[in-house]
C-alpha positions in Angstrom: -21.7 -2.4 3.7 -23.1 -5.3 5.5 -21.5 -7.5 8.0 -22.4 -10.7 9.1 -23.1 -10.4 13.1 -20.4 -11.6 15.5 -21.2 -14.3 17.9 -19.3 -13.5 21.1 -20.0 -17.2 22.4 -18.1 -18.6 19.1 -16.1 -15.6 17.2 -12.9 -14.2 18.0 -12.1 -10.6 16.0 -9.3 -8.1 16.2 -9.5 -4.4 14.5 -6.5 -1.9 13.8 -6.4 1.0 11.3 -3.2 0.4 8.7 -1.5 3.4 7.4 -2.1 2.5 3.9 -4.1 2.9 0.9 -6.6 -0.5 0.7 -4.8 -1.4 -2.1 -1.7 -1.6 -1.0 -2.7 -4.1 2.1 -4.7 -6.1 -0.6 -1.6 -6.5 -2.3 -0.1 -7.9 0.1 -2.6 -10.1 0.8 -2.9 -11.5 -2.5 0.8 -11.3 -3.8 2.4 -14.7 -2.4 6.1 -13.1 -2.1 4.2 -10.1 -0.3 2.3 -12.9 1.8 5.3 -15.2 2.8 7.2 -11.7 4.5 4.4 -11.2 7.2 1.4 -14.1 7.2 3.2 -16.0 10.6 4.9 -14.6 13.4 8.6 -14.0 13.2 10.9 -15.2 13.5 9.1 -18.0 12.0 9.0 -18.1 8.0 6.6 -18.9 5.6 6.4 -20.5 2.2 3.2 -19.7 0.3 2.3 -23.3 -1.7 -0.9 -22.6 -3.2 -3.2 -19.0 -3.3 -5.9 -19.4 -5.6 -8.1 -16.3 -4.6 -11.6 -17.5 -5.5 -14.0 -18.9 -4.1 -13.4 -22.7 -4.1 -9.7 -22.2 -4.4 -7.0 -23.4 -2.6 -4.8 -21.6 0.3 -2.0 -23.7 1.4 1.0 -22.3 3.6 3.9 -23.9 5.1 6.3 -22.9 8.3 9.8 -22.8 9.3 11.1 -22.0 12.7 14.2 -22.6 11.6 14.7 -25.9 9.8 12.8 -27.4 6.9 9.1 -26.0 6.2 6.3 -28.3 7.6 2.7 -28.2 7.4 1.0 -24.6 8.4 -2.4 -24.2 7.0 -4.0 -26.2 4.2 -7.6 -24.3 3.6 -9.9 -23.5 1.0 -11.2 -19.6 0.1 -15.0 -19.2 0.8 -15.6 -16.0 -1.2 -13.3 -13.1 -2.2 -14.6 -9.8 -2.9 -11.8 -7.7 -5.2 -10.2 -5.4 -2.5 -12.3 -5.7 0.1 -12.8 -9.1 1.7 -11.6 -12.4 1.9 -13.1 -15.7 3.5 -11.5 -18.9 4.1 -11.9 -22.2 6.2 -9.7 -25.0 7.6 -12.3 -27.4 7.8 -12.4 -28.0 4.0 -8.7 -28.4 2.9 -7.6 -27.5 -0.3 -9.0 -30.5 -2.2 -12.2 -29.6 -0.7 -12.2 -32.9 1.6 -13.8 -32.2 5.4 -10.9 -31.8 7.1 -9.8 -31.8 11.4 -7.3 -29.2 11.1 -5.5 -28.8 14.8 -5.8 -27.1 16.9 -8.5 -25.8 15.5 -11.5 -25.6 13.0 -12.3 -22.4 12.0 -13.8 -19.6 9.4 -12.0 -16.7 8.8 -13.6 -13.1 7.3 -10.7 -10.7 6.6 -12.6 -6.9 5.7 -10.7 -4.1 4.5 -12.6 -0.6 4.2 -11.5 2.5 3.6 -10.3 4.7 6.6 -9.4 8.4 6.7 -5.8 7.3 7.8 -5.7 4.4 5.4 -7.4 0.9 6.1 -9.8 -0.2 8.6 -9.0 -3.6 8.7 -10.9 -6.7 10.4 -10.5 -10.5 11.0 -13.1 -12.1 12.1 -12.5 -16.0 13.2 -15.5 -17.8 13.5 -15.3 -21.2 15.6 -18.0 -23.9 15.7 -19.0 -24.1 19.0 -17.6 -22.4 22.8 -14.8 -24.4 23.3 -13.5 -24.1 19.9 -13.4 -20.5 20.4 -12.1 -20.6 24.2 -9.2 -23.1 23.2 -8.1 -20.5 20.0 -8.7 -17.5 22.4 -6.5 -19.8 25.1 -3.6 -20.6 22.3 -2.8 -16.6 21.7 -5.5 -15.9 18.8 -5.0 -12.4 19.8 -1.2 -12.3 20.3 -1.2 -14.1 17.0 -3.5 -12.6 14.9 -2.3 -9.0 16.2 1.2 -10.3 15.4 0.8 -10.9 12.1 -1.6 -8.1 11.4 1.5 -6.1 12.8 3.9 -7.2 10.6 1.4 -6.6 7.7 1.1 -3.3 8.8 4.8 -2.7 9.0 5.4 -3.9 5.4 2.9 -1.6 3.8 2.7 1.1 5.8 6.3 2.6 4.3 5.1 1.2 0.8 
């Protein structure tokens, strides 16, 4: 499978093997109830407002740190390849309006490939300039995205 090349000046990437079949990982991504179980680092909680898995579809989640749910992600899917790839951006909101998301605008590509032990899970996050990449890295990209990938693995590896 061809992959767009990573630009180390603009992109951040995390990879891990999830010891579950690709279909099970895909289902955890595409079922709102399951996505809500792992999409934000615990003990924060997630509520999935809209999950329209198609190019141009909305991806909206809300976050709670113990109180009421507040804004978390208002994004738009750019591409969805069944059971293999999900691409979304928060640079365009769920109503297709240009956005200025905090703390950083990004386009994320989630790729699922078969692996002898389960699923090769890859998260590539693209930024518009080196400062945005550096800001995202400094804010804890590896910890945050790594934590939720670990939560995803914990959810599906026992399925």
